[in-house]
C-alpha positions as CSV (number, residue, x, y, z in Angstrom):
1,M,72.7,109.2,92.4
2,K,73.9,107.1,89.4
3,L,75.9,110.0,88.1
4,Q,77.6,110.5,91.4
5,L,78.4,106.8,91.6
6,A,79.8,106.8,88.0
7,L,82.0,109.8,88.9
8,V,83.3,108.1,92.0
9,L,84.0,104.9,90.1
10,C,85.7,106.9,87.3
11,G,87.8,108.7,89.9
12,L,88.8,105.4,91.5
13,T,89.8,104.0,88.1
14,L,91.9,107.1,87.3
15,A,93.6,106.9,90.7
16,L,94.4,103.2,90.2
17,G,95.8,103.8,86.8
18,Q,98.2,106.5,87.9
19,I,101.3,106.3,90.0
20,V,101.5,108.9,92.8
21,P,105.0,110.5,92.4
22,R,107.6,110.2,95.1
23,S,107.8,114.0,95.2
24,S,104.2,114.2,96.6
25,W,105.3,112.5,99.9
26,C,109.1,112.9,100.0
27,P,110.9,116.2,99.5
28,V,114.3,114.4,99.2
29,P,115.2,113.2,95.6
30,I,116.7,109.8,95.1
31,S,120.5,109.9,95.4
32,P,122.3,109.4,92.1
33,R,124.6,107.0,93.9
34,I,121.8,104.4,94.3
35,P,122.5,101.7,91.8
36,R,120.3,101.4,88.8
37,L,118.5,98.2,87.6
38,M,119.2,96.5,84.3
39,V,115.7,96.4,82.9
40,P,113.5,94.6,82.1
41,V,113.7,92.5,85.2
42,R,112.3,89.0,85.5
43,L,111.0,89.0,89.1
44,I,108.4,90.9,91.1
45,I,108.6,90.4,94.8
46,I,105.6,91.2,97.0
47,H,105.9,92.5,100.5
48,H,103.8,93.9,103.3
49,T,105.1,96.7,105.5
50,V,103.8,95.5,108.9
51,T,102.9,99.0,109.7
52,A,99.6,100.7,110.4
53,P,97.3,100.6,107.3
54,C,96.3,103.9,105.5
55,F,93.1,104.8,103.9
56,N,93.5,108.2,102.4
57,P,96.4,110.1,100.7
58,H,97.3,112.0,103.9
59,Q,97.6,108.9,106.0
60,C,99.4,107.0,103.3
61,Q,102.0,109.8,102.9
62,L,102.6,109.9,106.7
63,V,103.2,106.1,106.7
64,L,105.5,106.3,103.7
65,R,107.6,108.9,105.4
66,Q,107.8,106.7,108.5
67,I,108.8,103.6,106.5
68,R,111.5,105.6,104.7
69,A,112.8,107.0,108.1
70,D,112.9,103.4,109.5
71,H,114.7,102.1,106.4
72,M,117.3,105.0,106.7
73,R,117.8,104.2,110.4
74,R,118.5,100.6,109.4
75,K,121.2,101.9,107.0
76,F,119.3,101.5,103.7
77,R,120.2,104.1,101.1
78,D,116.5,105.2,100.9
79,I,113.1,103.5,101.1
80,G,113.7,99.9,100.2
81,Y,110.7,99.3,97.9
82,N,110.2,100.4,94.3
83,F,106.4,100.9,94.9
84,L,103.9,100.8,97.7
85,I,100.2,100.2,97.6
86,G,98.0,102.2,100.0
87,G,94.7,101.2,101.4
88,D,93.2,104.1,99.4
89,G,94.0,102.0,96.3
90,R,96.7,104.3,95.1
91,I,100.1,103.2,93.8
92,Y,102.9,105.2,95.6
93,E,106.3,105.6,94.0
94,G,109.1,104.6,96.4
95,L,112.3,104.2,94.4
96,G,110.3,103.9,91.2
97,F,111.3,102.0,88.0
98,G,114.9,101.5,87.1
99,I,116.3,101.8,90.6
100,R,117.7,98.8,92.5
101,G,115.7,98.4,95.7
102,E,116.8,97.0,99.1
103,H,113.9,94.7,99.8
104,A,115.2,91.1,99.1
105,P,119.0,90.9,99.5
106,R,119.9,88.2,97.0
107,Y,117.3,89.3,94.5
108,N,117.5,93.1,94.4
109,S,119.4,93.3,91.2
110,Q,116.9,91.2,89.3
111,S,113.5,92.4,90.7
112,I,111.2,95.2,91.7
113,G,109.8,95.2,95.2
114,I,106.1,96.1,95.7
115,A,104.9,96.5,99.3
116,F,101.3,96.5,100.5
117,I,101.0,99.1,103.3
118,G,99.7,97.2,106.4
119,N,99.9,93.7,107.9
120,F,98.4,90.8,106.0
121,Q,99.2,88.0,108.3
122,T,95.7,88.0,109.7
123,G,93.6,89.2,106.8
124,L,93.5,89.9,103.1
125,P,94.2,93.4,101.6
126,P,91.1,95.2,100.4
127,S,90.2,94.6,96.8
128,Q,91.3,98.1,95.7
129,M,94.8,97.3,96.8
130,L,94.9,94.0,94.9
131,L,93.5,95.8,91.8
132,A,96.2,98.5,92.2
133,V,99.0,95.9,92.2
134,R,97.6,94.2,89.1
135,T,97.5,97.6,87.4
136,L,101.0,98.4,88.4
137,I,102.3,95.1,87.0
138,Q,100.5,95.9,83.7
139,I,102.2,99.3,83.7
140,A,105.6,97.8,84.4
141,V,105.3,95.3,81.5
142,Q,104.0,98.0,79.1
143,R,106.9,100.3,80.1
144,R,109.3,97.4,79.5
145,Q,110.5,97.5,83.1
146,V,109.5,93.9,83.7
147,L,109.6,91.0,81.3
148,P,106.2,89.9,79.9
149,N,106.9,86.4,81.3
150,Y,107.9,87.7,84.7
151,S,107.7,85.6,87.9
152,L,105.7,86.7,90.9
153,V,106.8,85.6,94.4
154,G,106.3,86.6,98.0
155,H,109.2,87.9,100.0
156,C,109.1,84.7,102.1
157,Q,110.1,82.8,99.0
158,T,113.4,84.6,99.0
159,K,114.3,84.4,102.7
160,A,113.0,83.1,106.0
161,T,110.3,85.7,106.9
162,A,106.5,85.8,107.3
163,C,106.3,88.6,104.7
164,P,104.0,89.3,102.8
165,G,101.7,87.6,105.3
166,R,99.9,84.3,105.1
167,H,96.7,85.6,103.6
168,L,98.3,87.8,101.0
169,L,100.7,84.9,99.9
170,N,97.7,82.6,99.6
171,E,96.0,85.2,97.3
172,L,99.2,85.6,95.2
173,K,99.3,81.8,94.7
174,K,96.1,82.1,92.6
175,W,97.6,84.7,90.2
176,P,98.7,83.5,86.8
177,R,102.4,84.4,87.0
178,W,103.0,83.3,90.6
179,Q,105.9,80.8,90.9
180,P,106.8,78.5,93.8
181,K,110.5,79.5,93.5
182,P,112.1,82.8,92.5
């Protein structure tokens, strides 16, 4: 029993430390016409997708395709976020590092956008999602995609919106790099 638990925990740790590549959920590569980011950026903007949550890779990949299709219908060049966090605790590559997202209009050229899959207006994301974002931020700093002294904000701090949800924003306010203004 202890060995099984250790293997499960080890698998979860490995899943959290890895980024699931875009190619696993989207057969369409990113267009070379999408603008690149000048990295490292100074800002991380947190969102929620206001979609159904997902709890396993299959569900999450379906939701990712739906989000991308919705963004394309809204005339985005692709999915708007750089990364998305699934309820399974995995980090899903959207646009990835070095690509300018379409998630916070006045701040896209100086930020990466990370979206929690689900709606966090009425509750907090599960702990594995919060841990995955912290892991992703560490990866971003290590890869020099984000400045070590980055600022962390919620989408609602860049425009009038409820995103990333009241509960998630209150959680972010407790994190060391959260800032009241972008």
